[in-house]
C-alpha positions as CSV (number, residue, x, y, z in Angstrom):
1,M,-22.5,0.8,0.3
2,P,-20.5,-2.0,-1.3
3,I,-16.9,-1.0,-2.3
4,K,-14.3,-3.2,-3.8
5,R,-10.7,-2.4,-4.7
6,I,-9.5,-3.6,-8.1
7,N,-6.0,-4.9,-8.0
8,T,-5.6,-6.2,-11.6
9,Y,-4.2,-4.5,-14.7
10,G,-5.6,-4.0,-18.2
11,D,-9.2,-3.3,-17.1
12,P,-10.8,-1.1,-19.8
13,R,-13.0,0.6,-17.2
14,F,-10.0,2.4,-15.6
15,S,-7.0,4.5,-16.7
16,R,-3.6,2.9,-16.9
17,E,-2.3,5.4,-14.4
18,A,-4.9,4.6,-11.8
19,Q,-4.4,0.9,-12.3
20,A,-0.6,1.2,-11.8
21,Q,-1.3,3.1,-8.5
22,H,-3.9,0.5,-7.4
23,G,-6.4,3.4,-7.1
24,C,-9.3,1.6,-8.9
25,Y,-12.6,0.8,-7.1
26,L,-16.1,-0.4,-7.7
27,V,-18.4,1.6,-5.6
28,D,-21.9,0.1,-5.6
29,G,-20.9,-1.4,-8.9
30,A,-19.7,1.8,-10.5
31,P,-16.0,2.3,-11.5
32,C,-14.3,5.1,-9.6
33,E,-10.6,6.2,-9.6
34,V,-8.3,7.8,-7.0
35,R,-5.1,9.1,-8.6
36,I,-2.3,10.4,-6.5
37,I,-0.9,13.7,-7.9
38,S,1.4,14.9,-5.1
39,A,2.8,13.9,-1.8
40,D,-0.5,14.6,0.0
41,A,-3.2,15.0,-2.7
42,A,-5.2,12.8,-5.0
43,I,-8.0,13.3,-7.6
44,I,-11.2,11.4,-7.4
45,T,-13.2,10.7,-10.6
46,G,-16.3,8.7,-11.4
47,C,-17.6,8.5,-7.8
48,P,-21.1,9.5,-6.8
49,E,-21.0,12.4,-4.3
50,A,-22.7,10.4,-1.6
51,A,-20.0,7.7,-1.8
52,I,-17.0,9.9,-1.7
53,P,-16.4,9.6,2.1
54,V,-16.6,5.8,1.9
55,L,-14.2,5.8,-1.0
56,I,-11.7,8.1,0.8
57,E,-11.8,5.9,3.9
58,A,-11.1,2.8,1.8
59,F,-8.3,4.5,-0.1
60,R,-6.6,5.9,3.0
61,F,-6.4,2.4,4.5
62,N,-3.5,1.9,2.1
63,A,-2.4,5.5,1.8
64,P,-2.9,7.4,5.1
65,H,-0.6,10.2,4.0
66,I,-3.0,11.4,1.4
67,T,-5.2,14.0,3.1
68,R,-6.3,16.4,0.3
69,F,-8.9,15.1,-2.3
70,L,-9.8,16.9,-5.4
71,G,-12.5,16.4,-8.0
72,G,-12.0,15.9,-11.7
73,N,-12.1,19.7,-12.3
74,G,-9.6,20.5,-9.6
75,E,-12.2,21.5,-7.0
76,L,-11.5,20.6,-3.4
77,L,-13.7,17.8,-2.1
78,T,-12.1,17.1,1.3
79,Q,-9.2,18.4,3.3
80,L,-8.3,16.3,6.2
81,P,-5.7,17.1,9.0
82,P,-2.2,16.8,7.5
83,V,-0.1,13.8,8.2
84,I,3.6,14.6,8.5
85,P,5.9,11.9,7.1
86,F,9.3,11.3,8.5
87,P,12.4,9.7,7.0
88,V,13.0,6.0,7.7
89,A,16.0,3.9,6.8
90,L,15.2,0.8,4.7
91,A,17.5,-1.1,7.0
92,D,15.2,-0.3,9.9
93,V,12.0,-1.6,8.3
94,Q,10.7,-5.1,9.1
95,P,8.4,-6.2,6.3
96,S,5.1,-8.0,7.2
97,Q,5.2,-10.0,4.0
98,F,7.9,-11.9,2.2
99,F,6.8,-12.1,-1.5
100,V,6.3,-9.3,-4.1
101,D,4.3,-9.6,-7.3
102,A,6.6,-9.0,-10.3
103,E,3.7,-7.5,-12.3
104,K,2.9,-5.0,-9.6
105,L,6.6,-4.2,-9.3
106,A,6.7,-3.3,-13.0
107,A,3.6,-1.1,-12.5
108,V,5.1,0.7,-9.5
109,R,8.2,1.5,-11.6
110,S,6.0,3.7,-13.8
111,F,5.2,6.3,-11.2
112,I,7.9,5.9,-8.5
113,H,10.9,8.0,-9.6
114,G,12.7,8.9,-6.4
115,P,12.7,8.1,-2.6
116,E,10.4,11.1,-2.1
117,D,7.7,9.2,-4.0
118,V,7.6,6.4,-1.4
119,T,5.5,6.9,1.7
120,I,4.6,3.8,3.7
121,P,2.5,3.3,6.8
122,V,4.4,1.8,9.8
123,I,4.2,1.0,13.4
124,A,7.1,1.0,15.9
125,H,8.5,-2.5,16.3
126,P,7.3,-3.7,19.7
127,T,10.6,-5.6,20.6
128,A,13.3,-3.8,18.6
129,P,13.7,-0.1,19.6
130,G,14.5,2.1,16.6
131,R,13.0,-0.3,14.1
132,F,9.6,-0.2,12.4
133,I,7.1,-2.7,10.9
134,S,5.7,-1.9,7.4
135,L,2.0,-2.3,7.2
136,D,1.7,-1.7,3.4
137,G,3.8,-0.5,0.5
138,H,6.0,-3.6,0.3
139,T,6.4,-3.4,-3.5
140,R,7.5,0.3,-3.2
141,L,9.9,-0.7,-0.5
142,L,11.5,-3.4,-2.6
143,L,11.8,-1.0,-5.6
144,A,13.5,1.5,-3.3
145,S,16.0,-1.2,-2.3
146,Q,16.6,-2.2,-5.9
147,Q,17.2,1.4,-6.8
148,G,19.8,1.8,-4.0
149,W,17.9,4.3,-2.0
150,T,18.7,4.1,1.7
151,H,15.7,6.1,3.1
152,V,12.0,6.6,2.2
153,R,9.2,8.4,3.9
154,A,6.9,6.9,6.5
155,V,3.8,7.8,8.5
156,M,2.8,6.2,11.9
157,D,-0.3,4.1,11.8
158,T,-1.9,1.4,13.9
159,A,-2.1,-2.4,13.5
160,D,-3.6,-5.5,15.1
161,D,-2.1,-8.7,16.4
162,V,-2.6,-10.4,13.0
163,L,-0.2,-7.9,11.3
164,L,2.3,-8.5,14.1
165,A,2.0,-12.2,13.5
166,F,2.7,-11.7,9.8
167,A,5.8,-9.6,10.6
168,A,7.1,-12.3,13.0
169,E,6.6,-15.0,10.4
170,A,8.5,-12.9,7.8
171,A,11.4,-12.5,10.3
172,R,11.3,-16.3,11.0
173,R,11.7,-16.9,7.2
174,G,14.8,-14.6,7.1
175,V,13.0,-11.5,5.8
176,H,14.4,-8.7,8.0
177,T,14.5,-5.8,5.5
178,P,12.8,-5.0,2.2
179,A,15.8,-6.3,0.3
180,D,15.1,-9.8,1.7
181,M,11.7,-10.1,0.0
182,A,11.4,-12.5,-3.0
183,V,9.9,-11.4,-6.4
184,L,7.5,-14.0,-7.8
185,P,5.7,-14.1,-11.2
186,H,2.2,-12.9,-10.9
187,A,0.5,-16.3,-11.1
188,A,2.9,-17.8,-8.6
189,Y,2.4,-14.8,-6.3
190,E,-1.3,-15.1,-6.4
191,L,-1.1,-18.8,-5.6
192,R,1.6,-18.8,-3.0
193,W,0.9,-15.6,-1.1
194,N,-2.9,-15.7,-1.1
195,A,-2.9,-19.4,-0.2
196,F,-0.4,-18.7,2.6
197,C,-2.4,-15.8,4.0
198,D,-5.6,-17.8,4.1
199,A,-4.0,-20.7,5.9
200,F,-1.9,-18.6,8.2
201,I,-4.8,-16.5,9.4
202,A,-6.9,-19.6,10.0
203,S,-4.1,-21.0,12.1
204,L,-4.0,-18.0,14.5
205,P,-5.7,-18.2,17.8
206,D,-9.3,-16.8,17.7
207,A,-9.0,-16.4,13.9
């Protein structure tokens, strides 16, 4: 069943809240939303019942800490085993990217109000004991840094060698903590980051 995440803003098919959270998807061409409502729960609307498991799997790739999914009327759709977040210091997080989209940063500001609202997937740094590599949530991490928060929440996840290569490249460019990432206008971000990702992945062995 084809599923596509929509990462733009101003799409009339979706609510502003879902777009700010990047919880908008096209499932077999139909618009569906996943809106986070608490530290571990989200509401799914517009999704055919048969497609809900596929949508949840796609959504949790970016938000593995969300384990309880409700329907539009508040009914429980799925309850997965809980994932327990732990506090992580921003100074101990090695980003795996080095640019942040200014447009997305503005959107994130609309629903992130404190460090408890930031939960990111991480892996243990393979060569720096006590440090972690962030797999996603870089915009939220930068916002946390700008707000002066010293800690956010994290959950352990898994990653492949490609992600490790991105983290190593970020460190090579002097990006060692979230505060080191550069904010780019949306058009420049799309051009510089997406073009870099395509070329970088193509340059990796066995890519």
